[in-house]
All heavy atoms as a GROMACS GRO file, in nm:
protein
  603
    1MET      N    1   5.390  -4.466  -0.330
    1MET     CA    2   5.248  -4.500  -0.346
    1MET      C    3   5.219  -4.517  -0.496
    1MET      O    4   5.277  -4.447  -0.579
    1MET     CB    5   5.160  -4.386  -0.295
    1MET     CG    6   5.162  -4.368  -0.150
    1MET     SD    7   5.064  -4.232  -0.099
    1MET     CE    8   4.919  -4.322  -0.056
    2LYS      N    9   5.141  -4.616  -0.527
    2LYS     CA   10   5.098  -4.645  -0.661
    2LYS      C   11   4.959  -4.581  -0.680
    2LYS      O   12   4.881  -4.574  -0.586
    2LYS     CB   13   5.088  -4.798  -0.681
    2LYS     CG   14   5.066  -4.844  -0.817
    2LYS     CD   15   5.095  -4.991  -0.820
    2LYS     CE   16   4.958  -5.057  -0.807
    2LYS     NZ   17   4.962  -5.204  -0.830
    3ALA      N   18   4.927  -4.532  -0.794
    3ALA     CA   19   4.796  -4.469  -0.818
    3ALA      C   20   4.715  -4.529  -0.927
    3ALA      O   21   4.773  -4.580  -1.026
    3ALA     CB   22   4.817  -4.313  -0.838
    4ARG      N   23   4.580  -4.522  -0.912
    4ARG     CA   24   4.493  -4.574  -1.020
    4ARG      C   25   4.405  -4.458  -1.065
    4ARG      O   26   4.338  -4.394  -0.985
    4ARG     CB   27   4.403  -4.684  -0.965
    4ARG     CG   28   4.307  -4.745  -1.060
    4ARG     CD   29   4.238  -4.866  -1.000
    4ARG     NE   30   4.188  -4.845  -0.871
    4ARG     CZ   31   4.063  -4.828  -0.840
    4ARG    NH1   32   3.972  -4.817  -0.927
    4ARG    NH2   33   4.027  -4.816  -0.710
    5GLN      N   34   4.414  -4.432  -1.199
    5GLN     CA   35   4.336  -4.315  -1.247
    5GLN      C   36   4.183  -4.338  -1.256
    5GLN      O   37   4.139  -4.446  -1.286
    5GLN     CB   38   4.385  -4.281  -1.388
    5GLN     CG   39   4.336  -4.155  -1.442
    5GLN     CD   40   4.406  -4.107  -1.569
    5GLN    OE1   41   4.516  -4.151  -1.599
    5GLN    NE2   42   4.353  -4.012  -1.642
    6LEU      N   43   4.110  -4.230  -1.220
    6LEU     CA   44   3.961  -4.233  -1.230
    6LEU      C   45   3.926  -4.180  -1.361
    6LEU      O   46   3.956  -4.066  -1.396
    6LEU     CB   47   3.904  -4.149  -1.118
    6LEU     CG   48   3.947  -4.176  -0.981
    6LEU    CD1   49   3.885  -4.078  -0.880
    6LEU    CD2   50   3.918  -4.317  -0.938
    7THR      N   51   3.859  -4.265  -1.446
    7THR     CA   52   3.824  -4.225  -1.580
    7THR      C   53   3.673  -4.232  -1.610
    7THR      O   54   3.632  -4.178  -1.711
    7THR     CB   55   3.894  -4.313  -1.685
    7THR    OG1   56   3.863  -4.456  -1.659
    7THR    CG2   57   4.044  -4.295  -1.670
    8HIS      N   58   3.595  -4.293  -1.530
    8HIS     CA   59   3.453  -4.318  -1.556
    8HIS      C   60   3.375  -4.274  -1.437
    8HIS      O   61   3.426  -4.289  -1.323
    8HIS     CB   62   3.433  -4.466  -1.585
    8HIS     CG   63   3.295  -4.496  -1.641
    8HIS    ND1   64   3.186  -4.520  -1.563
    8HIS    CD2   65   3.251  -4.505  -1.765
    8HIS    CE1   66   3.081  -4.544  -1.642
    8HIS    NE2   67   3.120  -4.535  -1.764
    9PRO      N   68   3.250  -4.226  -1.455
    9PRO     CA   69   3.174  -4.184  -1.335
    9PRO      C   70   3.161  -4.292  -1.222
    9PRO      O   71   3.165  -4.254  -1.107
    9PRO     CB   72   3.032  -4.156  -1.394
    9PRO     CG   73   3.061  -4.110  -1.536
    9PRO     CD   74   3.180  -4.196  -1.575
   10ILE      N   75   3.161  -4.418  -1.256
   10ILE     CA   76   3.151  -4.522  -1.156
   10ILE      C   77   3.275  -4.521  -1.069
   10ILE      O   78   3.273  -4.554  -0.951
   10ILE     CB   79   3.121  -4.665  -1.221
   10ILE    CG1   80   3.083  -4.765  -1.111
   10ILE    CG2   81   3.240  -4.716  -1.295
   10ILE    CD1   82   2.948  -4.744  -1.055
   11HIS      N   83   3.392  -4.484  -1.126
   11HIS     CA   84   3.514  -4.482  -1.052
   11HIS      C   85   3.501  -4.369  -0.942
   11HIS      O   86   3.546  -4.388  -0.833
   11HIS     CB   87   3.635  -4.449  -1.140
   11HIS     CG   88   3.668  -4.554  -1.243
   11HIS    ND1   89   3.726  -4.527  -1.361
   11HIS    CD2   90   3.639  -4.691  -1.243
   11HIS    CE1   91   3.740  -4.638  -1.430
   11HIS    NE2   92   3.684  -4.735  -1.363
   12PHE      N   93   3.446  -4.254  -0.977
   12PHE     CA   94   3.433  -4.145  -0.886
   12PHE      C   95   3.334  -4.182  -0.774
   12PHE      O   96   3.359  -4.153  -0.654
   12PHE     CB   97   3.389  -4.014  -0.958
   12PHE     CG   98   3.492  -3.956  -1.041
   12PHE    CD1   99   3.503  -3.995  -1.180
   12PHE    CD2  100   3.576  -3.863  -0.995
   12PHE    CE1  101   3.606  -3.939  -1.257
   12PHE    CE2  102   3.681  -3.803  -1.077
   12PHE     CZ  103   3.692  -3.844  -1.209
   13TYR      N  104   3.225  -4.242  -0.814
   13TYR     CA  105   3.125  -4.285  -0.704
   13TYR      C  106   3.186  -4.390  -0.614
   13TYR      O  107   3.167  -4.384  -0.495
   13TYR     CB  108   2.999  -4.342  -0.774
   13TYR     CG  109   2.909  -4.241  -0.838
   13TYR    CD1  110   2.881  -4.243  -0.977
   13TYR    CD2  111   2.860  -4.128  -0.762
   13TYR    CE1  112   2.799  -4.147  -1.037
   13TYR    CE2  113   2.783  -4.032  -0.829
   13TYR     CZ  114   2.750  -4.040  -0.960
   13TYR     OH  115   2.672  -3.948  -1.018
   14THR      N  116   3.260  -4.486  -0.670
   14THR     CA  117   3.316  -4.588  -0.587
   14THR      C  118   3.423  -4.530  -0.491
   14THR      O  119   3.427  -4.564  -0.374
   14THR     CB  120   3.385  -4.699  -0.679
   14THR    OG1  121   3.290  -4.753  -0.762
   14THR    CG2  122   3.454  -4.804  -0.592
   15ALA      N  123   3.507  -4.437  -0.545
   15ALA     CA  124   3.608  -4.374  -0.460
   15ALA      C  125   3.542  -4.291  -0.346
   15ALA      O  126   3.584  -4.293  -0.230
   15ALA     CB  127   3.691  -4.284  -0.543
   16GLN      N  128   3.426  -4.228  -0.379
   16GLN     CA  129   3.352  -4.157  -0.277
   16GLN      C  130   3.297  -4.246  -0.174
   16GLN      O  131   3.307  -4.225  -0.052
   16GLN     CB  132   3.245  -4.070  -0.338
   16GLN     CG  133   3.166  -3.987  -0.246
   16GLN     CD  134   3.061  -3.900  -0.316
   16GLN    OE1  135   3.028  -3.921  -0.432
   16GLN    NE2  136   3.002  -3.810  -0.243
   17MET      N  137   3.233  -4.359  -0.216
   17MET     CA  138   3.175  -4.455  -0.119
   17MET      C  139   3.281  -4.521  -0.036
   17MET      O  140   3.255  -4.546   0.085
   17MET     CB  141   3.095  -4.559  -0.195
   17MET     CG  142   2.965  -4.506  -0.260
   17MET     SD  143   2.876  -4.622  -0.358
   17MET     CE  144   2.876  -4.768  -0.255
   18GLU      N  145   3.398  -4.547  -0.089
   18GLU     CA  146   3.505  -4.618  -0.013
   18GLU      C  147   3.586  -4.515   0.066
   18GLU      O  148   3.681  -4.557   0.132
   18GLU     CB  149   3.589  -4.695  -0.108
   18GLU     CG  150   3.524  -4.809  -0.174
   18GLU     CD  151   3.613  -4.891  -0.269
   18GLU    OE1  152   3.720  -4.836  -0.306
   18GLU    OE2  153   3.567  -4.998  -0.314
   19ASN      N  154   3.555  -4.385   0.056
   19ASN     CA  155   3.630  -4.283   0.128
   19ASN      C  156   3.781  -4.285   0.092
   19ASN      O  157   3.866  -4.272   0.185
   19ASN     CB  158   3.603  -4.295   0.278
   19ASN     CG  159   3.628  -4.169   0.350
   19ASN    OD1  160   3.607  -4.058   0.294
   19ASN    ND2  161   3.665  -4.176   0.476
   20ALA      N  162   3.805  -4.318  -0.034
   20ALA     CA  163   3.951  -4.324  -0.075
   20ALA      C  164   4.021  -4.194  -0.088
   20ALA      O  165   3.959  -4.091  -0.122
   20ALA     CB  166   3.955  -4.398  -0.216
   21LEU      N  167   4.154  -4.194  -0.057
   21LEU     CA  168   4.232  -4.074  -0.082
   21LEU      C  169   4.250  -4.053  -0.232
   21LEU      O  170   4.296  -4.138  -0.307
   21LEU     CB  171   4.371  -4.092  -0.015
   21LEU     CG  172   4.465  -3.973  -0.026
   21LEU    CD1  173   4.407  -3.846   0.031
   21LEU    CD2  174   4.599  -4.011   0.035
   22VAL      N  175   4.220  -3.936  -0.276
   22VAL     CA  176   4.224  -3.899  -0.419
   22VAL      C  177   4.334  -3.789  -0.438
   22VAL      O  178   4.339  -3.691  -0.364
   22VAL     CB  179   4.091  -3.852  -0.468
   22VAL    CG1  180   4.098  -3.799  -0.614
   22VAL    CG2  181   3.986  -3.959  -0.459
   23LEU      N  182   4.408  -3.801  -0.540
   23LEU     CA  183   4.502  -3.699  -0.588
   23LEU      C  184   4.454  -3.627  -0.708
   23LEU      O  185   4.398  -3.692  -0.799
   23LEU     CB  186   4.641  -3.769  -0.623
   23LEU     CG  187   4.701  -3.865  -0.527
   23LEU    CD1  188   4.821  -3.931  -0.581
   23LEU    CD2  189   4.733  -3.799  -0.391
   24VAL      N  190   4.463  -3.499  -0.711
   24VAL     CA  191   4.411  -3.421  -0.821
   24VAL      C  192   4.524  -3.348  -0.893
   24VAL      O  193   4.608  -3.282  -0.827
   24VAL     CB  194   4.308  -3.307  -0.772
   24VAL    CG1  195   4.246  -3.237  -0.890
   24VAL    CG2  196   4.198  -3.371  -0.685
   25PHE      N  197   4.537  -3.370  -1.029
   25PHE     CA  198   4.643  -3.315  -1.103
   25PHE      C  199   4.584  -3.224  -1.210
   25PHE      O  200   4.476  -3.254  -1.267
   25PHE     CB  201   4.728  -3.426  -1.174
   25PHE     CG  202   4.797  -3.518  -1.073
   25PHE    CD1  203   4.741  -3.624  -1.025
   25PHE    CD2  204   4.929  -3.480  -1.037
   25PHE    CE1  205   4.804  -3.709  -0.940
   25PHE    CE2  206   4.995  -3.566  -0.948
   25PHE     CZ  207   4.937  -3.680  -0.900
   26GLN      N  208   4.653  -3.119  -1.249
   26GLN     CA  209   4.626  -3.038  -1.364
   26GLN      C  210   4.753  -3.012  -1.436
   26GLN      O  211   4.853  -2.960  -1.371
   26GLN     CB  212   4.557  -2.908  -1.326
   26GLN     CG  213   4.498  -2.829  -1.446
   26GLN     CD  214   4.415  -2.719  -1.401
   26GLN    OE1  215   4.437  -2.655  -1.294
   26GLN    NE2  216   4.313  -2.688  -1.482
   27ASP      N  217   4.763  -3.047  -1.566
   27ASP     CA  218   4.888  -3.033  -1.639
   27ASP      C  219   5.003  -3.110  -1.569
   27ASP      O  220   5.114  -3.057  -1.550
   27ASP     CB  221   4.924  -2.888  -1.661
   27ASP     CG  222   4.820  -2.816  -1.748
   27ASP    OD1  223   4.762  -2.883  -1.835
   27ASP    OD2  224   4.792  -2.696  -1.720
   28ARG      N  225   4.979  -3.222  -1.514
   28ARG     CA  226   5.068  -3.310  -1.437
   28ARG      C  227   5.125  -3.253  -1.314
   28ARG      O  228   5.224  -3.301  -1.257
   28ARG     CB  229   5.190  -3.351  -1.532
   28ARG     CG  230   5.144  -3.443  -1.650
   28ARG     CD  231   5.255  -3.482  -1.733
   28ARG     NE  232   5.300  -3.369  -1.807
   28ARG     CZ  233   5.398  -3.373  -1.891
   28ARG    NH1  234   5.452  -3.485  -1.923
   28ARG    NH2  235   5.436  -3.267  -1.958
   29GLU      N  236   5.066  -3.145  -1.267
   29GLU     CA  237   5.102  -3.084  -1.138
   29GLU      C  238   4.995  -3.119  -1.026
   29GLU      O  239   4.874  -3.098  -1.054
   29GLU     CB  240   5.113  -2.932  -1.148
   29GLU     CG  241   5.152  -2.863  -1.021
   29GLU     CD  242   5.156  -2.712  -1.042
   29GLU    OE1  243   5.166  -2.665  -1.151
   29GLU    OE2  244   5.143  -2.645  -0.940
   30LEU      N  245   5.041  -3.163  -0.919
   30LEU     CA  246   4.952  -3.195  -0.803
   30LEU      C  247   4.890  -3.070  -0.749
   30LEU      O  248   4.960  -2.981  -0.709
   30LEU     CB  249   5.026  -3.273  -0.695
   30LEU     CG  250   4.947  -3.318  -0.577
   30LEU    CD1  251   4.837  -3.415  -0.615
   30LEU    CD2  252   5.032  -3.374  -0.467
   31ILE      N  253   4.750  -3.058  -0.761
   31ILE     CA  254   4.691  -2.937  -0.714
   31ILE      C  255   4.597  -2.960  -0.599
   31ILE      O  256   4.540  -2.867  -0.546
   31ILE     CB  257   4.616  -2.866  -0.828
   31ILE    CG1  258   4.505  -2.957  -0.890
   31ILE    CG2  259   4.713  -2.816  -0.931
   31ILE    CD1  260   4.412  -2.882  -0.993
   32GLY      N  261   4.569  -3.086  -0.560
   32GLY     CA  262   4.489  -3.114  -0.448
   32GLY      C  263   4.490  -3.262  -0.406
   32GLY      O  264   4.525  -3.345  -0.480
   33THR      N  265   4.456  -3.284  -0.277
   33THR     CA  266   4.439  -3.424  -0.226
   33THR      C  267   4.329  -3.419  -0.119
   33THR      O  268   4.300  -3.322  -0.068
   33THR     CB  269   4.569  -3.466  -0.159
   33THR    OG1  270   4.594  -3.382  -0.043
   33THR    CG2  271   4.689  -3.461  -0.244
   34GLY      N  272   4.272  -3.536  -0.114
   34GLY     CA  273   4.166  -3.554  -0.011
   34GLY      C  274   4.067  -3.656  -0.049
   34GLY      O  275   4.086  -3.728  -0.147
   35ARG      N  276   3.948  -3.652   0.016
   35ARG     CA  277   3.840  -3.744  -0.013
   35ARG      C  278   3.739  -3.674  -0.101
   35ARG      O  279   3.714  -3.552  -0.088
   35ARG     CB  280   3.772  -3.793   0.121
   35ARG     CG  281   3.870  -3.831   0.225
   35ARG     CD  282   3.919  -3.970   0.206
   35ARG     NE  283   3.993  -4.017   0.328
   35ARG     CZ  284   4.120  -4.059   0.325
   35ARG    NH1  285   4.185  -4.057   0.208
   35ARG    NH2  286   4.180  -4.100   0.429
   36ILE      N  287   3.674  -3.744  -0.187
   36ILE     CA  288   3.566  -3.688  -0.274
   36ILE      C  289   3.440  -3.666  -0.183
   36ILE      O  290   3.391  -3.757  -0.128
   36ILE     CB  291   3.534  -3.783  -0.387
   36ILE    CG1  292   3.649  -3.795  -0.484
   36ILE    CG2  293   3.407  -3.728  -0.460
   36ILE    CD1  294   3.632  -3.891  -0.602
   37GLU      N  295   3.404  -3.541  -0.175
   37GLU     CA  296   3.287  -3.501  -0.099
   37GLU      C  297   3.157  -3.503  -0.180
   37GLU      O  298   3.052  -3.532  -0.135
   37GLU     CB  299   3.309  -3.362  -0.036
   37GLU     CG  300   3.419  -3.364   0.061
   37GLU     CD  301   3.460  -3.218   0.103
   37GLU    OE1  302   3.399  -3.118   0.052
   37GLU    OE2  303   3.552  -3.205   0.190
   38ALA      N  304   3.172  -3.469  -0.311
   38ALA     CA  305   3.060  -3.464  -0.405
   38ALA      C  306   3.106  -3.490  -0.543
   38ALA      O  307   3.219  -3.452  -0.578
   38ALA     CB  308   2.991  -3.331  -0.396
   39PHE      N  309   3.022  -3.552  -0.625
   39PHE     CA  310   3.055  -3.572  -0.768
   39PHE      C  311   2.924  -3.557  -0.846
   39PHE      O  312   2.824  -3.622  -0.818
   39PHE     CB  313   3.106  -3.716  -0.789
   39PHE     CG  314   3.124  -3.746  -0.937
   39PHE    CD1  315   3.208  -3.678  -1.018
   39PHE    CD2  316   3.044  -3.851  -0.989
   39PHE    CE1  317   3.225  -3.709  -1.151
   39PHE    CE2  318   3.059  -3.879  -1.125
   39PHE     CZ  319   3.152  -3.810  -1.208
   40GLU      N  320   2.928  -3.468  -0.948
   40GLU     CA  321   2.815  -3.447  -1.033
   40GLU      C  322   2.871  -3.470  -1.180
   40GLU      O  323   2.950  -3.396  -1.223
   40GLU     CB  324   2.763  -3.306  -1.017
   40GLU     CG  325   2.713  -3.277  -0.880
   40GLU     CD  326   2.663  -3.134  -0.869
   40GLU    OE1  327   2.584  -3.088  -0.955
   40GLU    OE2  328   2.706  -3.062  -0.778
   41PRO      N  329   2.824  -3.580  -1.244
   41PRO     CA  330   2.884  -3.624  -1.374
   41PRO      C  331   2.836  -3.527  -1.484
   41PRO      O  332   2.908  -3.520  -1.583
   41PRO     CB  333   2.833  -3.760  -1.392
   41PRO     CG  334   2.709  -3.774  -1.307
   41PRO     CD  335   2.733  -3.679  -1.191
   42ALA      N  336   2.725  -3.459  -1.476
   42ALA     CA  337   2.681  -3.377  -1.584
   42ALA      C  338   2.615  -3.252  -1.537
   42ALA      O  339   2.496  -3.250  -1.502
   42ALA     CB  340   2.584  -3.457  -1.675
   43VAL      N  341   2.687  -3.144  -1.540
   43VAL     CA  342   2.637  -3.010  -1.505
   43VAL      C  343   2.639  -2.928  -1.628
   43VAL      O  344   2.739  -2.918  -1.706
   43VAL     CB  345   2.720  -2.943  -1.394
   43VAL    CG1  346   2.685  -2.798  -1.368
   43VAL    CG2  347   2.723  -3.028  -1.271
   44THR      N  348   2.525  -2.860  -1.665
   44THR     CA  349   2.522  -2.786  -1.783
   44THR      C  350   2.518  -2.630  -1.747
   44THR      O  351   2.437  -2.592  -1.656
   44THR     CB  352   2.391  -2.812  -1.866
   44THR    OG1  353   2.400  -2.952  -1.899
   44THR    CG2  354   2.391  -2.731  -1.994
   45HIS      N  355   2.604  -2.553  -1.809
   45HIS     CA  356   2.618  -2.412  -1.787
   45HIS      C  357   2.656  -2.344  -1.918
   45HIS      O  358   2.758  -2.382  -1.973
   45HIS     CB  359   2.721  -2.386  -1.673
   45HIS     CG  360   2.734  -2.242  -1.641
   45HIS    ND1  361   2.632  -2.168  -1.578
   45HIS    CD2  362   2.831  -2.148  -1.670
   45HIS    CE1  363   2.676  -2.042  -1.566
   45HIS    NE2  364   2.796  -2.033  -1.622
   46ASP      N  365   2.575  -2.252  -1.963
   46ASP     CA  366   2.601  -2.181  -2.089
   46ASP      C  367   2.623  -2.281  -2.201
   46ASP      O  368   2.718  -2.269  -2.280
   46ASP     CB  369   2.719  -2.088  -2.077
   46ASP     CG  370   2.696  -1.972  -1.984
   46ASP    OD1  371   2.582  -1.933  -1.965
   46ASP    OD2  372   2.794  -1.914  -1.930
   47ASP      N  373   2.531  -2.379  -2.215
   47ASP     CA  374   2.537  -2.478  -2.320
   47ASP      C  375   2.658  -2.570  -2.320
   47ASP      O  376   2.688  -2.641  -2.413
   47ASP     CB  377   2.520  -2.415  -2.455
   47ASP     CG  378   2.384  -2.347  -2.475
   47ASP    OD1  379   2.286  -2.404  -2.418
   47ASP    OD2  380   2.377  -2.248  -2.548
   48LEU      N  381   2.736  -2.573  -2.207
   48LEU     CA  382   2.845  -2.659  -2.195
   48LEU      C  383   2.816  -2.760  -2.079
   48LEU      O  384   2.758  -2.722  -1.976
   48LEU     CB  385   2.976  -2.585  -2.152
   48LEU     CG  386   3.026  -2.480  -2.254
   48LEU    CD1  387   3.143  -2.406  -2.194
   48LEU    CD2  388   3.072  -2.552  -2.378
   49THR      N  389   2.852  -2.887  -2.103
   49THR     CA  390   2.825  -2.990  -2.001
   49THR      C  391   2.961  -3.040  -1.952
   49THR      O  392   3.046  -3.072  -2.029
   49THR     CB  393   2.741  -3.104  -2.064
   49THR    OG1  394   2.614  -3.052  -2.104
   49THR    CG2  395   2.712  -3.208  -1.962
   50TYR      N  396   2.977  -3.048  -1.824
   50TYR     CA  397   3.099  -3.093  -1.767
   50TYR      C  398   3.073  -3.155  -1.632
   50TYR      O  399   2.970  -3.138  -1.571
   50TYR     CB  400   3.197  -2.977  -1.753
   50TYR     CG  401   3.143  -2.850  -1.692
   50TYR    CD1  402   3.141  -2.841  -1.548
   50TYR    CD2  403   3.086  -2.754  -1.767
   50TYR    CE1  404   3.083  -2.730  -1.496
   50TYR    CE2  405   3.032  -2.642  -1.702
   50TYR     CZ  406   3.038  -2.628  -1.572
   50TYR     OH  407   2.977  -2.516  -1.512
   51GLY      N  408   3.167  -3.230  -1.580
   51GLY     CA  409   3.159  -3.294  -1.453
   51GLY      C  410   3.222  -3.207  -1.346
   51GLY      O  411   3.323  -3.144  -1.368
   52ILE      N  412   3.169  -3.216  -1.223
   52ILE     CA  413   3.212  -3.143  -1.108
   52ILE      C  414   3.257  -3.242  -1.003
   52ILE      O  415   3.179  -3.328  -0.969
   52ILE     CB  416   3.111  -3.045  -1.062
   52ILE    CG1  417   3.074  -2.939  -1.160
   52ILE    CG2  418   3.151  -2.980  -0.932
   52ILE    CD1  419   3.186  -2.843  -1.189
   53VAL      N  420   3.375  -3.226  -0.949
   53VAL     CA  421   3.430  -3.308  -0.839
   53VAL      C  422   3.468  -3.214  -0.720
   53VAL      O  423   3.549  -3.120  -0.744
   53VAL     CB  424   3.548  -3.402  -0.882
   53VAL    CG1  425   3.591  -3.485  -0.768
   53VAL    CG2  426   3.512  -3.477  -1.008
   54THR      N  427   3.416  -3.242  -0.607
   54THR     CA  428   3.455  -3.164  -0.491
   54THR      C  429   3.540  -3.252  -0.398
   54THR      O  430   3.499  -3.363  -0.359
   54THR     CB  431   3.326  -3.118  -0.412
   54THR    OG1  432   3.250  -3.045  -0.494
   54THR    CG2  433   3.372  -3.030  -0.288
   55VAL      N  434   3.663  -3.205  -0.374
   55VAL     CA  435   3.761  -3.272  -0.292
   55VAL      C  436   3.807  -3.171  -0.184
   55VAL      O  437   3.857  -3.068  -0.216
   55VAL     CB  438   3.880  -3.324  -0.376
   55VAL    CG1  439   3.986  -3.383  -0.286
   55VAL    CG2  440   3.840  -3.419  -0.475
   56ARG      N  441   3.787  -3.213  -0.060
   56ARG     CA  442   3.830  -3.131   0.055
   56ARG      C  443   3.785  -2.985   0.039
   56ARG      O  444   3.855  -2.890   0.060
   56ARG     CB  445   3.980  -3.136   0.072
   56ARG     CG  446   4.019  -3.087   0.209
   56ARG     CD  447   4.171  -3.074   0.233
   56ARG     NE  448   4.226  -3.208   0.262
   56ARG     CZ  449   4.350  -3.231   0.273
   56ARG    NH1  450   4.442  -3.131   0.258
   56ARG    NH2  451   4.398  -3.349   0.299
   57GLY      N  452   3.659  -2.966   0.000
   57GLY     CA  453   3.599  -2.832  -0.009
   57GLY      C  454   3.633  -2.753  -0.132
   57GLY      O  455   3.584  -2.647  -0.159
   58GLU      N  456   3.724  -2.810  -0.215
   58GLU     CA  457   3.759  -2.742  -0.346
   58GLU      C  458   3.685  -2.809  -0.458
   58GLU      O  459   3.669  -2.930  -0.461
   58GLU     CB  460   3.910  -2.756  -0.364
   58GLU     CG  461   3.995  -2.680  -0.267
   58GLU     CD  462   3.977  -2.531  -0.283
   58GLU    OE1  463   3.961  -2.473  -0.396
   58GLU    OE2  464   3.992  -2.464  -0.180
   59THR      N  465   3.634  -2.729  -0.549
   59THR     CA  466   3.560  -2.780  -0.664
   59THR      C  467   3.652  -2.782  -0.791
   59THR      O  468   3.724  -2.686  -0.823
   59THR     CB  469   3.441  -2.683  -0.694
   59THR    OG1  470   3.360  -2.688  -0.576
   59THR    CG2  471   3.362  -2.740  -0.810
   60TYR      N  472   3.652  -2.897  -0.861
   60TYR     CA  473   3.737  -2.916  -0.977
   60TYR      C  474   3.644  -2.961  -1.096
   60TYR      O  475   3.553  -3.033  -1.077
   60TYR     CB  476   3.839  -3.026  -0.953
   60TYR     CG  477   3.929  -2.994  -0.837
   60TYR    CD1  478   3.909  -3.051  -0.709
   60TYR    CD2  479   4.042  -2.914  -0.852
   60TYR    CE1  480   3.992  -3.024  -0.598
   60TYR    CE2  481   4.125  -2.884  -0.740
   60TYR     CZ  482   4.096  -2.943  -0.620
   60TYR     OH  483   4.177  -2.912  -0.515
   61VAL      N  484   3.684  -2.916  -1.219
   61VAL     CA  485   3.616  -2.961  -1.337
   61VAL      C  486   3.680  -3.088  -1.380
   61VAL      O  487   3.802  -3.091  -1.410
   61VAL     CB  488   3.617  -2.848  -1.444
   61VAL    CG1  489   3.549  -2.900  -1.572
   61VAL    CG2  490   3.550  -2.726  -1.394
   62ARG      N  491   3.606  -3.193  -1.390
   62ARG     CA  492   3.653  -3.326  -1.428
   62ARG      C  493   3.735  -3.326  -1.557
   62ARG      O  494   3.837  -3.387  -1.565
   62ARG     CB  495   3.539  -3.428  -1.433
   62ARG     CG  496   3.585  -3.563  -1.469
   62ARG     CD  497   3.468  -3.655  -1.474
   62ARG     NE  498   3.503  -3.778  -1.549
   62ARG     CZ  499   3.423  -3.857  -1.614
   62ARG    NH1  500   3.301  -3.825  -1.612
   62ARG    NH2  501   3.470  -3.957  -1.681
   63GLU      N  502   3.687  -3.258  -1.662
   63GLU     CA  503   3.754  -3.258  -1.790
   63GLU      C  504   3.884  -3.182  -1.789
   63GLU      O  505   3.953  -3.194  -1.887
   63GLU     CB  506   3.652  -3.202  -1.892
   63GLU     CG  507   3.533  -3.290  -1.923
   63GLU     CD  508   3.424  -3.290  -1.813
   63GLU    OE1  509   3.431  -3.206  -1.719
   63GLU    OE2  510   3.334  -3.373  -1.827
   64HIS      N  511   3.913  -3.099  -1.692
   64HIS     CA  512   4.030  -3.021  -1.692
   64HIS      C  513   4.138  -3.079  -1.592
   64HIS      O  514   4.248  -3.023  -1.587
   64HIS     CB  515   4.000  -2.876  -1.649
   64HIS     CG  516   3.919  -2.802  -1.746
   64HIS    ND1  517   3.956  -2.682  -1.800
   64HIS    CD2  518   3.801  -2.833  -1.806
   64HIS    CE1  519   3.866  -2.642  -1.888
   64HIS    NE2  520   3.768  -2.734  -1.888
   65CYS      N  521   4.100  -3.184  -1.524
   65CYS     CA  522   4.196  -3.241  -1.427
   65CYS      C  523   4.207  -3.393  -1.443
   65CYS      O  524   4.125  -3.454  -1.510
   65CYS     CB  525   4.145  -3.215  -1.282
   65CYS     SG  526   4.128  -3.039  -1.241
   66THR      N  527   4.312  -3.447  -1.383
   66THR     CA  528   4.329  -3.593  -1.372
   66THR      C  529   4.314  -3.630  -1.228
   66THR      O  530   4.372  -3.568  -1.142
   66THR     CB  531   4.469  -3.631  -1.429
   66THR    OG1  532   4.483  -3.584  -1.560
   66THR    CG2  533   4.489  -3.781  -1.421
   67PHE      N  534   4.233  -3.734  -1.203
   67PHE     CA  535   4.208  -3.780  -1.069
   67PHE      C  536   4.263  -3.919  -1.047
   67PHE      O  537   4.239  -3.998  -1.140
   67PHE     CB  538   4.056  -3.777  -1.040
   67PHE     CG  539   3.995  -3.637  -1.048
   67PHE    CD1  540   3.952  -3.588  -1.169
   67PHE    CD2  541   3.988  -3.561  -0.932
   67PHE    CE1  542   3.897  -3.467  -1.180
   67PHE    CE2  543   3.929  -3.434  -0.946
   67PHE     CZ  544   3.884  -3.382  -1.066
   68GLU      N  545   4.333  -3.940  -0.943
   68GLU     CA  546   4.391  -4.074  -0.916
   68GLU      C  547   4.358  -4.115  -0.775
   68GLU      O  548   4.366  -4.029  -0.682
   68GLU     CB  549   4.541  -4.074  -0.939
   68GLU     CG  550   4.581  -4.046  -1.084
   68GLU     CD  551   4.729  -4.050  -1.104
   68GLU    OE1  552   4.805  -4.064  -1.006
   68GLU    OE2  553   4.768  -4.041  -1.223
   69ILE      N  554   4.344  -4.241  -0.754
   69ILE     CA  555   4.328  -4.295  -0.617
   69ILE      C  556   4.467  -4.338  -0.573
   69ILE      O  557   4.535  -4.405  -0.638
   69ILE     CB  558   4.232  -4.419  -0.610
   69ILE    CG1  559   4.091  -4.375  -0.640
   69ILE    CG2  560   4.240  -4.487  -0.468
   69ILE    CD1  561   3.995  -4.490  -0.644
   70ALA      N  562   4.507  -4.285  -0.460
   70ALA     CA  563   4.641  -4.319  -0.405
   70ALA      C  564   4.630  -4.451  -0.337
   70ALA      O  565   4.542  -4.470  -0.250
   70ALA     CB  566   4.686  -4.212  -0.315
   71GLU      N  567   4.712  -4.541  -0.368
   71GLU     CA  568   4.714  -4.678  -0.306
   71GLU      C  569   4.850  -4.702  -0.237
   71GLU      O  570   4.947  -4.681  -0.296
   71GLU     CB  571   4.686  -4.785  -0.412
   71GLU     CG  572   4.551  -4.766  -0.481
   71GLU     CD  573   4.527  -4.875  -0.584
   71GLU    OE1  574   4.610  -4.962  -0.596
   71GLU    OE2  575   4.417  -4.871  -0.645
   72ALA      N  576   4.842  -4.748  -0.116
   72ALA     CA  577   4.964  -4.779  -0.048
   72ALA      C  578   5.028  -4.903  -0.097
   72ALA      O  579   4.960  -4.999  -0.135
   72ALA     CB  580   4.934  -4.799   0.107
   73ILE      N  581   5.156  -4.900  -0.112
   73ILE     CA  582   5.238  -5.017  -0.152
   73ILE      C  583   5.275  -5.094  -0.027
   73ILE      O  584   5.330  -5.041   0.073
   73ILE     CB  585   5.362  -4.975  -0.230
   73ILE    CG1  586   5.323  -4.896  -0.356
   73ILE    CG2  587   5.450  -5.097  -0.261
   73ILE    CD1  588   5.440  -4.842  -0.428
   74PRO      N  589   5.243  -5.226  -0.021
   74PRO     CA  590   5.282  -5.307   0.095
   74PRO      C  591   5.426  -5.308   0.118
   74PRO      O  592   5.505  -5.311   0.021
   74PRO     CB  593   5.224  -5.441   0.065
   74PRO     CG  594   5.165  -5.442  -0.073
   74PRO     CD  595   5.182  -5.306  -0.128
   75LEU      N  596   5.464  -5.308   0.246
   75LEU     CA  597   5.608  -5.303   0.286
   75LEU      C  598   5.660  -5.444   0.288
   75LEU      O  599   5.595  -5.542   0.314
   75LEU     CB  600   5.629  -5.236   0.418
   75LEU     CG  601   5.587  -5.089   0.423
   75LEU    CD1  602   5.600  -5.037   0.564
   75LEU    CD2  603   5.671  -5.008   0.330
   0.00000   0.00000   0.00000
């Protein structure tokens, strides 16, 4: 499978709308897979602002993870 990295809020919204399979990495280690259930680009907590991505019921901080759309390679 070939993957395309999600780097901008519009990428996350598009992946969510298209119900695309998303791979979640932290420190180059795969830590989650699934569909984006929710995306909040700017959440403020204790004077820190960060993005929140929910994939298959798990919540991830956008700035601490790498998100990629898994794309099938044609046979």
